[in-house]
C-alpha positions in Angstrom: 99.1 52.1 124.0 98.5 50.7 127.5 95.5 52.3 129.2 96.3 54.4 132.3 93.9 53.9 135.2 91.5 56.8 136.0 92.9 57.2 139.5 95.8 59.2 137.9 96.7 62.2 140.2 96.0 64.8 137.5 92.3 63.8 137.2 91.1 67.0 138.9 93.2 69.3 136.7 90.1 70.8 135.1 87.5 71.5 137.8 84.8 72.2 135.2 85.2 68.7 133.8 85.3 66.3 136.8 86.3 62.7 136.3 83.8 59.9 135.9 83.0 57.9 139.1 84.0 54.4 138.1 82.8 52.6 141.3 79.4 54.3 141.1 79.1 53.4 137.4 79.8 49.7 138.2 77.3 49.7 141.1 74.7 51.2 138.8 75.3 49.1 135.7 76.7 45.7 136.7 74.0 43.4 138.1 73.0 39.7 138.0 71.2 38.8 134.8 72.1 42.1 133.2 74.2 42.7 130.1 77.2 44.5 131.7 79.8 42.3 133.3 82.6 44.9 133.8 82.9 48.7 133.6 86.5 49.9 133.4 87.4 53.6 133.3 90.9 54.6 132.2 92.5 58.0 132.2 94.0 57.9 128.7 94.4 55.4 125.9 94.9 55.4 122.1 91.5 53.9 121.3 89.0 52.1 123.5 87.8 50.1 120.5 91.4 48.8 119.7 91.9 48.0 123.3 88.7 46.1 123.7 89.0 44.2 120.4 92.5 43.1 121.5 91.2 41.9 124.9 88.3 40.1 123.2 90.5 38.3 120.7 92.7 37.1 123.5 89.7 35.8 125.4 90.2 38.3 128.2 86.9 40.1 127.8 83.3 38.8 128.1 80.2 40.0 126.5 79.1 43.2 128.3 82.6 44.4 129.0 82.7 48.2 128.9 85.8 50.3 128.5 85.6 54.0 129.0 88.4 56.5 128.5 88.6 60.0 129.9 90.8 60.9 126.9 91.6 59.1 123.6 94.7 60.0 121.6 94.2 57.9 118.5 90.4 57.6 118.3 89.0 56.7 114.9 85.6 57.3 113.3 84.1 55.8 110.2 86.4 55.6 107.2 89.4 56.0 109.6 88.7 59.6 110.3 90.4 61.0 113.4 88.3 62.0 116.5 89.9 64.4 118.8 88.6 66.1 122.0 90.0 67.5 125.2 90.2 65.2 128.2 86.9 64.6 130.0 85.0 66.8 127.5 82.9 63.9 126.3 82.0 60.2 126.5 84.4 57.9 124.8 83.6 54.2 125.4 83.4 50.8 123.8 81.1 47.8 124.5 81.7 44.1 123.6 78.6 42.3 122.2 78.3 38.7 121.3 74.9 38.2 119.7 75.1 34.4 119.3 71.3 34.1 119.0 71.3 36.4 115.9 72.2 35.3 112.4 75.5 37.0 111.3 73.8 38.6 108.3 71.7 40.7 110.7 74.7 42.0 112.7 74.9 45.0 110.3 72.0 46.4 112.4 74.3 46.8 115.4 75.6 50.3 114.5 72.0 51.5 113.8 70.8 50.0 117.1 73.6 51.7 119.0 72.6 55.0 117.3 69.0 54.6 118.5 70.2 53.7 122.0 72.5 56.7 122.2 69.9 59.1 120.9 67.2 57.8 123.2 69.4 57.8 126.3 70.7 61.3 125.6 67.3 62.7 124.9 66.1 61.5 128.3 69.1 62.5 130.3 70.4 65.6 128.6 67.0 67.0 127.4 68.5 67.6 123.9 66.7 66.8 120.7 68.9 64.5 118.8 68.7 63.0 115.3 70.6 60.3 113.4 72.4 60.7 110.2 72.7 57.4 108.4 74.4 55.2 109.3 75.6 56.2 112.7 76.3 59.9 113.3 74.5 61.7 116.1 73.2 65.2 115.2 72.2 68.1 117.4 71.0 71.6 116.5 73.2 74.6 117.5 71.9 78.1 116.6 69.5 76.6 114.1 72.3 74.7 112.4 72.5 70.9 112.3 75.8 69.7 113.6 77.5 66.3 114.4 78.0 65.7 118.2 78.8 62.1 118.2 79.6 59.0 116.1 79.6 55.2 116.3 82.2 52.7 115.1 81.6 48.9 114.9 84.6 46.5 114.7 84.5 42.7 114.6 86.3 41.0 117.5 87.0 37.5 116.5 84.4 35.2 115.1 81.7 35.7 117.7 82.0 39.4 118.8 81.5 43.0 117.8 82.9 46.0 119.6 80.7 49.0 119.5 82.6 52.3 120.0 80.9 55.5 120.8 82.1 59.1 121.0 80.0 62.0 122.2 81.0 65.6 122.5 79.5 66.8 125.9 81.1 70.0 127.1 83.1 71.2 124.1 83.0 74.9 123.7 82.9 76.6 120.2 86.7 77.3 120.2 87.5 73.7 121.1 85.5 72.1 118.2 87.8 70.1 115.8 85.9 71.3 112.7 83.4 74.2 112.3 80.3 71.9 111.7 80.9 69.9 114.9 78.7 70.4 118.0 78.3 69.3 121.5 75.5 68.7 124.0 76.5 71.9 125.9 76.3 74.0 122.7 72.9 72.5 121.9 71.5 73.6 125.3 71.6 70.4 127.3 69.9 70.6 130.7 72.6 68.5 132.1 76.3 67.8 131.1 77.1 65.6 134.0 78.7 62.7 132.3 78.0 60.1 134.9 74.2 60.1 134.5 74.6 60.6 130.8 76.7 57.5 130.4 74.4 55.5 132.6 71.4 56.5 130.6 73.1 55.6 127.3 74.3 52.2 128.5 70.9 51.3 130.0 69.3 52.3 126.7 71.8 50.2 124.8 71.1 47.2 127.1 67.3 47.6 126.5 67.5 47.9 122.7 70.1 45.1 122.4 67.9 42.8 124.5 64.8 43.5 122.4 66.7 42.9 119.1 68.4 39.8 120.4 65.1 38.4 121.7 63.7 38.9 118.2 66.7 37.0 116.7 67.8 40.3 115.2 64.6 40.9 113.2 64.6 44.7 112.9 60.8 44.9 112.3 59.8 42.6 115.1 62.0 44.3 117.6 60.8 47.8 116.6 64.3 48.8 115.7 63.7 49.5 112.0 60.6 51.7 112.7 62.3 53.6 115.5 65.5 54.2 113.5 63.5 55.6 110.6 61.5 57.9 112.9 64.7 59.4 114.2 66.8 59.5 111.0 67.4 63.0 109.7 68.7 61.5 106.4 65.3 60.3 105.3 63.4 62.7 103.1 66.6 64.6 102.2 68.3 64.9 98.9 71.7 63.3 99.5 74.9 62.3 97.7 76.2 58.9 98.5 80.0 58.6 98.0 80.6 55.0 97.4 83.6 52.7 97.3 85.4 52.7 93.9 85.0 56.5 93.5 81.4 56.2 92.5 78.6 58.5 93.8 74.9 58.7 93.4 72.5 61.6 94.1 68.8 61.2 95.0 66.3 61.3 97.8 66.8 59.1 100.7 63.4 57.3 100.9 63.8 54.3 103.3 66.0 52.1 105.5 65.5 48.6 104.3 65.4 45.3 106.2 69.1 45.0 105.9 69.8 48.4 107.3 70.7 49.9 103.9 69.8 53.4 102.9 67.5 53.4 99.9 68.1 56.3 97.5 65.6 57.2 94.7 67.5 58.7 91.8 66.2 61.1 89.2 66.2 58.2 86.7 63.5 56.5 88.8 65.9 53.8 90.2 65.8 52.9 93.9 69.3 52.0 94.9 70.2 50.5 98.3 73.4 51.7 99.8 75.1 49.5 102.4 78.4 51.4 102.8 79.6 54.8 101.9 79.7 58.4 103.0 76.4 60.3 102.9 76.3 64.1 102.3 73.0 65.9 103.1 72.3 68.3 100.2 68.9 69.7 101.2 67.8 70.9 104.6 64.9 68.8 106.2 
């Protein structure tokens, strides 16, 4: 689907959900020596990730390109799950990264890094306590219940790039939630749901963490990323079920995130098994 520019005449159709200010975002984020080279806001597209991957593969996007959509019609989460939300009810964006200084075997930390950046930025700008569910879900508390308010999807873009896609529910009301256990910043009591400063805070946090990680050649310990992720990870210390490829599952306590970004699960048999891919279900409250 071809993105439609955010200057579309219908952009003020919901006065409670004003459009993003693209020129102001560019002025705030694009600077000499910074990560971001371009910030484009479109009214509607299928998937910002798909669009930016295609641009990167064709050589039409540089590192630091940011594509934001007011509405996505074919958004995907992990395991190809659908992500739906009303127009301008959240932040839906993708960023192209090209960590040439980092060994490829450490690129698996990028989703976790993005999760730390998103949680940090939102905690500062929205005043909401956030937590991370391994590997890359953003959790908030609504009425004492832990709910998912955002997710992250990484996709390779050619040999030298990775597109990080982020979706965050900002102003969704209870009746608009796609599933009962979903949440939003508004439902979690955010002090601000103004998407412009929220997006600026998240992207600045991403620039900061990406710079630290890249300067450390992707070393998660030296950059502080591994320690920070573990401190904010709601999965650690919980009994979980890991649903793995090949219809296999394991149950145990999530005890660590190792140097490769894998979740280490201690089973009842006394085995510590690292999990690099799979769906994690929290079985016991923190």
